[in-house]
N, C-alpha and C positions, 0 to 999 in steps of 0.2 A: 558709965557712959564713955569713959576713956577707952575701955577695952573695945566697946562697940566702934568708936572712932578709928581705932587701930585696925580692926577687922574690916571696917568699911573700905579701907584703901589697901586691903591685903594684896601684896604683889608677889607673884611667884618668881623667885630668883634661882632656886635650885630644884631640879626634878630628878627623881630616882625612878627607874623602871625595873621592876622585878620580872625577869624573863627576857632572855636575849634571843628570842625565836623570831618567827615570821612576822609577828605583829610588833613586838617591842623594838626590835632592831631598826627596821626601816622608819617606823613612826618617830622614834626618838632622834634618829639621825636627821630627819627632815626638820623636826622642831629645833634641833641645835643649829642647823644651817640658817633657818629663818629667824631665829631669836638669838643673835650672837651674845646678848647680855645675860642669857640664862645658861647656867651650868647644868648639863644633862649627863647623868651617870646610869649606864645600863648594867645591871648585875644579874648573875646567874650562878647556880651551884655547879654547872657543868664547866669545868676548867678548860677542856679542849675547845669548847664553843667560844669561850671568852678569848682564848688565845687566838682563835681564827679571826674574831672581830678586830683584834689588835694587829693582824698581819695582813698579808696579801697571799692568796685570795681569801675573800670573805666567806663565812659559812653558808650564805645563801646568795644566789645570783638573781638580781633584779636589774633590768636596764636602768642605768643612771645611778644606782645605789653606791657603787664604788666611788664615783666622783663626789657624791654628797658626803660620804664618810670621810674621805681623804681631805675634804675642804675644812673639816672642823675637828677631826680626831686629835686629841692631845691639846686642843685649844679650849673648847667648851663642851666637847663630847668625849666621854670616857667609858671604857668597858672594864669591869672589875668583878672579882669573886667575893669581895668584901661587902657582903650584903648588909650587916648591921650598921657599919659607918655610913653607907650611902643612904639608908633609911633615916638614920638619926639626923643627917645634915639637910634632908630634903624638906621643902615646903609642900611639895606635891609628890605623891607616890602613885605611879601607875602599876596596877597588877596585871601582868600580861603572861601569866603562866598557862600551861596546858590544862584543859578540862577533858581528860580522857573519858571514854565511855566506861561505865562501871562494869567490873568483871565479876561481881558477886553481889549478893543481897538484893534488896528491893530495886527493881528497875534495871537489873542486870542485862547488859547487851543493848540497852536503850538510853537510860538516864545518864546524865553527865556526873562524873565523880568530882566533888568539890574539894577533895582532900588537899590539893596543892594550894587552892585559893584560901582555904581555911588556915593552912599552916602559915601562909603569908600574913594573914590577918593577925594571927597570934604573935608572929615575930614583930610586926609593926607596933602592936601595943607594948610589947616587952621593951623595945629599945627607944620608944618615942616619948617626948615631952613637949608641952606647949601645943601650938595650933598646927594641925596638918590636914591636908586634903588628900583623901585616898580615893583613887579612881579606878574602877574596874574597866579594863581595856580588852581582856580576853573575850573570845566568843563564849559568852557564858549563858547558862540556862536562866530563864526568868527567875527572879527572886534571889539571885546570888548576892546582890547588895544587902538584902535582908540578912543573909547568913553571915556576911562580913560584919554588919552592924550588930548582930546578936553577940558575936565574939567580942567586939569592942565594948559593948555594954556590960558583958559579964566580967570583963577584966579591967574595967576602967580605973583610973587613978585621978586624984584631984588636979594633978598638974597637967592633965591631958585634955585636949579638945580636938576630936577627930571628926571630920565631915566626910561622908561617903557620896561619891558621884558615880554615875554610869556614863561612859563615853565610848559607845561601841564603834568598832572600825568597819569600814566598808571597802576592803582592799581586794583587788583581784590579782591573781598570780600573773606576772608578766607586765602589769601596769601599776604596780604598787607605788612607785615613786610619783608617777603622774597623778594617781588617785589621791596621794597625800598632798601634793603641791597644788593641785587644782580640784579640790573635792566638790562634788555636786552639793554636798551638805555636810555639816559637822553637827552631830547630835550630842547634847549634854543634858543629862537628867540628874536632878538632885532633890533634896527635901524642900517641901513648900513652907519652910520656916525662914525667918530672916537670916539665920546662920547658913542654911542651905543655899539661899539665893546669893549670899555673899560669896560662897565657895564657887557657885556656878559662874558668877561674874569674874572671879579671879582666873578661872580656866578659859573663859571666853577671851579674856585679854591676851592670853598666850596665842590662841589661834588668830586673833585679829591682827597679828603681825603680818599675816599674808592672806587670810581668808576674808572676803567681803562679809560685813556684818549680816547682810541679808541671807547668807548661806549658813549662819550659825543658829541652829534651832535649839531652844531650851524647853525642857519639859520636866515632869516628875520622873523619879528613878524608874518606877514601874513601867511607864510608857516607853521610856528609852530602852529598857531591856526587851520589851515586847516587840519593838521595831525590828529587832534582828530576826524574828521569826518570819 
């Protein structure tokens, strides 16, 4: 019951986002600006992209993004290529990597290739201990959470408790910062278990720093993924 009590009040203090692209970069920059007490680290294997996030000009142009990044970079917003340490330190890991269209095999030219998401999942299991919330943020095909969960279950260790959430983004090019700061809705899907609900509540609490509660919609993982279609 002590463990339950701890998880009841689980508070996200450190966020790691794998993928410094169009979704991860702006999303995490806005979270860092709106939640000064949370440390946000965006990681990517692409060194030149990380270098660009740490310099001027940024690797992507969105109106208002530069001001957001400059207001918190080096304070509670960091861009790094050290993926293992960022994952290890985080309470919440966003997976915001590309899901390119498959170039071979079943579904070639149509289906999304989950190889990057799956390699993230493997890396998370490898370097993590304790309790962690893993949230798919990429534009993913339905059932991606299940493939993440399958990898977690196959590689689990006693010291590890991983919860999987789906938190799809609804960003439009050119208005990404506004879409993040004044979203019509924030959608969070998770398991319909007490642990899943706790993880959902912890992520809701992050968004509640600036998003009215009435706009934060919670559901199960499957519905959350389907909404993107």
